C-alpha positions as CSV (number, residue, x, y, z in Angstrom):
1,M,126.1,185.0,138.8
2,G,128.0,182.3,138.1
3,A,126.7,178.9,138.6
4,S,127.9,176.0,139.0
5,L,127.8,172.2,137.0
6,Q,128.9,169.7,138.4
7,A,128.9,165.9,137.0
8,P,128.0,162.9,138.2
9,Q,130.1,161.3,140.0
10,G,131.1,157.2,139.7
11,N,129.3,156.4,135.7
12,P,130.7,159.2,133.3
13,G,128.0,158.3,130.3
14,G,124.9,159.3,132.9
15,A,123.1,155.7,132.9
16,R,121.9,155.2,136.5
17,R,122.5,151.2,137.4
18,R,121.4,149.9,140.1
19,K,123.6,148.3,142.7
20,G,123.8,144.5,143.1
21,R,121.0,144.0,139.5
22,R,123.1,143.8,136.8
23,H,121.5,142.5,133.5
24,R,123.1,138.6,132.5
25,P,122.3,137.1,129.3
26,M,119.5,134.2,129.4
27,A,121.5,130.7,128.7
28,E,118.4,128.8,127.9
29,I,116.8,128.9,124.7
30,N,113.4,129.3,124.6
31,V,111.6,126.5,122.0
32,T,107.9,126.7,122.9
33,P,107.7,128.5,119.6
34,F,110.0,126.5,118.1
35,V,107.7,123.4,118.4
36,D,104.3,125.5,117.7
37,V,105.5,126.4,114.2
38,M,106.7,122.8,113.8
39,L,103.1,121.7,114.9
40,V,101.6,123.9,112.7
41,L,104.0,122.8,109.5
42,L,102.7,119.2,110.4
43,I,99.1,120.0,110.6
44,I,99.3,121.9,107.2
45,F,101.3,118.9,105.4
46,M,99.0,116.4,107.1
47,V,96.1,118.3,105.6
48,A,98.1,119.3,102.0
49,A,99.4,115.4,101.6
50,P,96.5,113.3,100.2
51,L,95.6,116.1,97.7
52,L,99.1,115.4,96.1
53,T,98.1,112.4,94.6
54,V,99.1,112.6,90.7
55,G,96.8,112.1,88.2
56,V,93.0,112.3,87.7
57,P,90.9,109.7,90.3
58,V,90.2,106.8,88.6
59,D,89.0,102.7,89.4
60,L,92.4,101.4,88.8
61,P,92.0,97.0,87.6
62,K,93.9,94.9,89.9
63,S,96.7,92.8,88.8
64,E,99.7,90.6,90.1
65,G,102.9,93.0,88.3
66,S,105.9,94.8,89.5
67,E,106.1,98.0,90.5
68,L,107.6,100.5,87.3
69,K,110.4,102.4,88.8
70,S,111.0,105.9,86.7
71,E,113.9,108.4,87.1
72,S,111.7,111.2,85.9
73,E,107.9,112.5,86.0
74,P,106.1,109.9,83.9
75,L,103.8,111.4,80.7
76,T,100.5,110.4,82.0
77,V,97.1,109.8,79.9
78,T,94.0,108.9,81.9
79,V,90.5,107.7,80.6
80,D,88.0,108.3,83.3
81,P,84.7,106.0,83.3
82,Q,83.0,108.7,81.2
83,G,85.1,108.4,78.6
84,K,87.6,111.8,79.4
85,I,90.7,111.7,78.4
86,F,93.3,113.4,80.7
87,I,97.1,114.2,79.6
88,Q,98.6,114.4,83.1
89,N,95.7,116.5,84.7
90,A,94.7,118.9,81.8
91,E,91.1,117.4,80.2
92,I,91.9,117.0,76.6
93,P,89.5,115.7,73.1
94,L,90.4,112.7,71.7
95,P,91.4,114.7,68.1
96,D,93.6,116.7,69.9
97,L,95.8,113.9,71.7
98,Q,98.2,113.5,68.9
99,P,99.3,116.2,68.3
100,K,99.6,117.1,72.1
101,L,101.8,114.1,72.4
102,S,103.8,115.0,69.5
103,A,104.0,118.2,70.8
104,I,105.4,117.1,74.4
105,T,107.5,114.8,73.1
106,E,109.4,117.6,71.2
107,A,109.5,120.1,74.1
108,R,110.8,116.4,76.0
109,K,113.3,115.9,73.4
110,G,112.8,112.1,73.2
111,M,110.6,109.9,71.4
112,D,111.9,106.5,73.8
113,E,110.7,107.7,76.6
114,A,107.5,105.3,77.9
115,I,103.9,106.4,78.9
116,F,101.5,105.7,81.3
117,V,97.6,104.8,80.3
118,R,95.5,104.9,83.3
119,G,92.2,103.8,82.5
120,D,89.1,103.2,84.9
121,K,88.1,99.2,85.1
122,S,84.7,100.5,83.7
123,T,85.9,102.1,80.7
124,N,85.0,100.6,77.2
125,Y,87.4,98.7,76.2
126,G,87.4,99.8,72.7
127,E,87.5,103.6,73.9
128,L,91.0,102.6,75.8
129,M,92.4,100.9,72.6
130,R,91.5,104.3,70.4
131,V,93.4,106.4,72.9
132,M,96.2,103.7,73.0
133,G,96.3,103.5,69.0
134,R,96.8,107.7,68.9
135,I,99.5,107.3,71.2
136,A,101.5,105.1,69.4
137,S,100.3,107.1,66.1
138,A,102.2,110.4,68.2
139,G,105.0,108.0,67.8
140,Y,105.2,106.8,71.5
141,K,106.5,102.8,71.4
142,H,106.8,101.9,75.4
143,I,103.2,102.2,76.7
144,S,102.6,101.1,79.6
145,L,99.0,100.6,81.2
146,V,98.3,101.2,85.3
147,T,96.8,98.9,87.3
148,E,97.0,98.4,91.2
149,I,99.0,95.6,92.6
150,E,96.6,92.7,93.4
151,E,96.2,91.6,97.2
152,K,97.2,87.8,97.1
153,R,95.3,85.9,99.8
């Protein structure tokens, strides 16, 4: 009882190939997924861009002046119409303003740094002066008031 096994001839690996149909690599790049991703990113950035505005929303007064240029992110103190005080975006009570600014100055290692004060145009002038007095007593010598650029008629 003997059985003879014969190996298939023509293809030593045992895989079957159809004659005339060979697999060729595709020479074109499918850009549709790339375009889809770009459109989604565009929509995300269009929605997120208005949310990236710096600071607390206040109605700044208008004046003629030049635009301030700063190499680093400026330290901003904002006084809103209700008299609330903010350092960058964090609300802080008036008595804590001077110690907080002194700590920020030590962390940034520089008293010579400019500080920007943003005050709503309906804010009480006396309140704004109290804030500026606390800033000056914290050691800041360069205090700038921020306004919007007035449109020329």
